[in-house]
C-alpha positions in Angstrom: 11.2 11.7 -5.9 10.4 8.0 -6.2 12.2 6.4 -9.1 13.3 2.9 -10.2 16.3 3.1 -7.8 14.0 3.7 -4.8 13.8 0.5 -2.7 10.1 -0.2 -2.1 8.7 -2.7 0.5 5.2 -4.1 0.3 4.2 -5.3 3.7 1.7 -8.1 3.4 1.4 -10.7 0.6 -2.4 -11.1 0.4 -4.3 -10.2 -2.7 -3.7 -6.4 -2.5 -0.1 -6.8 -1.6 0.5 -9.2 -4.4 -1.3 -7.0 -6.9 0.7 -3.9 -5.9 4.0 -5.7 -5.8 3.5 -7.2 -9.3 2.4 -3.8 -10.7 5.5 -2.1 -9.2 7.8 -4.9 -10.5 6.4 -4.7 -14.0 6.8 -0.9 -14.0 10.5 -1.4 -13.3 10.7 -0.6 -9.5 13.0 -2.4 -7.1 10.4 -4.0 -4.9 10.2 -6.8 -2.3 7.6 -8.2 0.1 7.9 -7.8 3.8 6.3 -10.9 5.5 6.4 -12.4 9.0 8.1 -15.6 7.8 10.9 -15.4 5.3 14.5 -16.5 4.6 17.4 -14.6 6.0 19.2 -12.0 4.0 22.7 -11.2 2.9 23.3 -7.5 3.4 26.1 -6.3 1.1 25.9 -2.7 2.0 23.4 -1.3 -0.6 19.7 -1.7 -1.0 20.2 -3.0 -4.6 22.4 -5.8 -3.2 20.1 -6.9 -0.4 19.5 -10.5 -1.5 17.4 -13.2 0.1 19.4 -16.3 1.1 18.1 -19.6 -0.2 15.6 -21.1 2.2 16.4 -24.6 3.5 13.1 -25.8 2.1 12.2 -23.3 -0.6 8.6 -22.2 -0.5 6.6 -20.8 -3.4 6.6 -17.0 -3.3 3.3 -15.2 -3.7 4.6 -13.4 -6.7 7.7 -15.3 -8.0 9.2 -12.2 -9.6 9.3 -10.4 -6.3 11.6 -11.5 -3.4 10.3 -12.1 0.1 12.1 -10.7 3.1 11.2 -10.6 6.8 9.5 -7.4 7.8 12.5 -6.0 9.6 14.9 -6.6 6.7 12.3 -5.3 4.2 11.7 -1.9 5.9 15.2 -1.0 7.1 16.4 -0.3 3.6 13.2 1.0 2.1 12.5 4.5 0.8 8.8 3.7 0.5 6.7 1.2 2.5 3.3 0.1 1.2 1.1 -1.2 4.1 -1.1 -4.0 2.8 -1.6 -5.7 6.1 -4.8 -6.3 8.0 -5.8 -3.0 9.6 -5.9 -4.6 13.1 -2.2 -5.7 12.9 -0.7 -2.8 10.9 0.2 -0.4 13.8 1.8 -3.1 16.0 3.9 -4.5 13.1 5.1 -1.0 12.0 5.8 0.2 15.6 8.3 -2.7 16.0 9.9 -2.3 12.6 13.1 -0.3 12.0 11.7 2.3 9.7 14.2 4.8 8.3 13.6 8.4 9.3 11.6 10.2 6.6 10.4 7.0 4.9 7.2 7.4 3.0 4.5 5.0 4.4 1.6 4.4 2.0 -1.3 3.2 4.1 -3.5 1.0 1.9 -5.5 -0.4 4.9 -9.2 0.0 5.8 -10.7 -0.4 9.3 -13.8 -2.4 8.3 -16.0 -4.9 10.2 -18.9 -7.0 8.7 -22.5 -6.7 9.7 -24.7 -7.8 6.8 -22.3 -5.7 4.7 -19.1 -3.7 5.4 -19.2 -1.2 8.3 -16.5 1.5 8.8 -14.8 0.8 12.2 -12.1 3.5 12.6 -9.7 3.8 15.5 -9.9 6.7 17.9 -7.7 8.9 15.7 -10.5 8.8 13.1 -8.7 6.9 10.4 -6.1 4.1 10.0 -3.7 6.6 8.4 -3.9 9.0 11.4 -3.6 6.0 13.7 -0.3 5.0 12.0 1.0 8.6 11.8 0.5 8.9 15.5 2.6 5.8 16.1 5.3 6.7 13.5 6.3 10.3 14.1 9.5 10.0 12.0 7.6 8.6 8.9 5.7 10.5 6.3 2.3 8.8 6.1 0.0 9.1 3.2 -3.3 7.4 2.5 -3.6 5.9 -1.0 -4.5 2.8 -3.0 -7.2 1.7 -0.5 -10.5 2.6 -2.2 -10.7 -0.2 -4.7 -9.9 -3.9 -4.7 -6.9 -6.0 -5.8 -8.3 -6.4 -9.3 -7.9 -2.6 -9.9 -4.5 -2.6 -8.0 -3.3 -5.1 -10.5 -4.8 -3.5 -13.7 -6.0 0.1 -13.4 -7.2 0.4 -17.0 -10.9 1.0 -17.2 -13.4 1.4 -20.0 -13.1 5.2 -20.0 -9.5 5.7 -18.8 -7.3 4.8 -15.9 -8.7 4.3 -12.4 -8.3 7.3 -10.2 -6.0 6.9 -7.1 -6.8 9.5 -4.4 -3.9 10.4 -2.1 -4.3 12.2 1.2 -1.4 13.4 3.4 0.0 16.3 5.3 3.5 16.1 3.9 3.2 17.9 0.5 6.4 16.4 -1.0 5.5 12.8 0.0 2.0 13.3 -1.3 3.3 14.6 -4.6 5.7 11.7 -4.9 2.9 9.1 -4.4 0.7 10.9 -6.9 3.5 10.8 -9.4 4.1 7.1 -8.6 0.3 6.4 -9.1 0.6 8.0 -12.6 3.6 5.9 -13.4 1.7 2.7 -12.4 -1.1 3.6 -14.8 -3.6 5.3 -12.5 -4.7 8.9 -12.5 -3.3 10.3 -9.3 -5.5 12.8 -7.5 -4.7 15.1 -4.6 -7.3 14.3 -1.9 -6.1 17.0 0.6 -4.7 16.7 4.1 -4.3 13.5 6.1 -7.6 14.2 7.9 -9.3 13.3 4.6 -8.0 9.7 4.9 -11.2 9.1 6.9 -13.1 10.0 3.7 -11.1 7.7 1.6 -11.7 4.9 4.1 -15.4 5.6 3.9 -15.1 5.5 0.1 -13.5 2.1 0.5 -16.5 0.9 2.5 -18.9 2.1 -0.2 -16.8 0.3 -2.8 -16.9 -2.9 -0.8 -20.6 -2.6 -0.3 -21.3 -2.1 -4.0 -18.9 -4.9 -5.0 -20.5 -7.4 -2.6 -24.0 -7.0 -1.2 -24.7 -4.4 -3.8 -24.1 -7.0 -6.5 -21.9 -4.8 -8.7 -18.9 -7.0 -8.8 -15.3 -5.9 -8.3 -14.3 -4.6 -11.7 -15.1 -0.9 -11.2 -13.5 2.2 -9.7 -14.8 5.7 -8.7 -14.1 8.6 -11.1 -14.0 12.3 -10.8 -15.8 13.7 -13.9 -16.9 17.0 -15.2 -19.0 18.5 -17.9 
């Protein structure tokens, strides 16, 4: 179960990372950024007391309400790790990080290149989530929060109800926890099946990027499962 006492690390402080971290913070979760360059930490023995030391020359944080830690410090106390890094860097960063055994890794990345529009460019495993899972055998990897942009990450309310967040994974408990977390954050969490379906969610992301950019639809939309 992911609750307000669960330490959550968001790796990457770009637009998606910022939007997710702020959404988590406003929902009452204990969240911090994991970035390559950050002040040292004072570890007082419990995740709730992991505090960033003042930097010699303080830098403005991407989201002032959320502390910024180095990646190693961010992940070693985390119960959940959101991966909002560039896809090309994610595996190397995580493979070197001291992830706790059993940690839930939420892969928000997409393997995309650009050729007059977005093109899906998956690794050999078929998806970024499978790529990360192969490198992190002690982690519980799920795919989620990848198939819309930072605007929806930040504010999931849409004209006809919450944006839908599809979650794929092979660990049933981890997947259920992330679906419940999505609901808490204001999305409608949807079970998208096993981790192999992460490839479909990454393809969905490419479609979203295409429609938002060269398709001229703008970025304020999300896909919806509907019925009669």
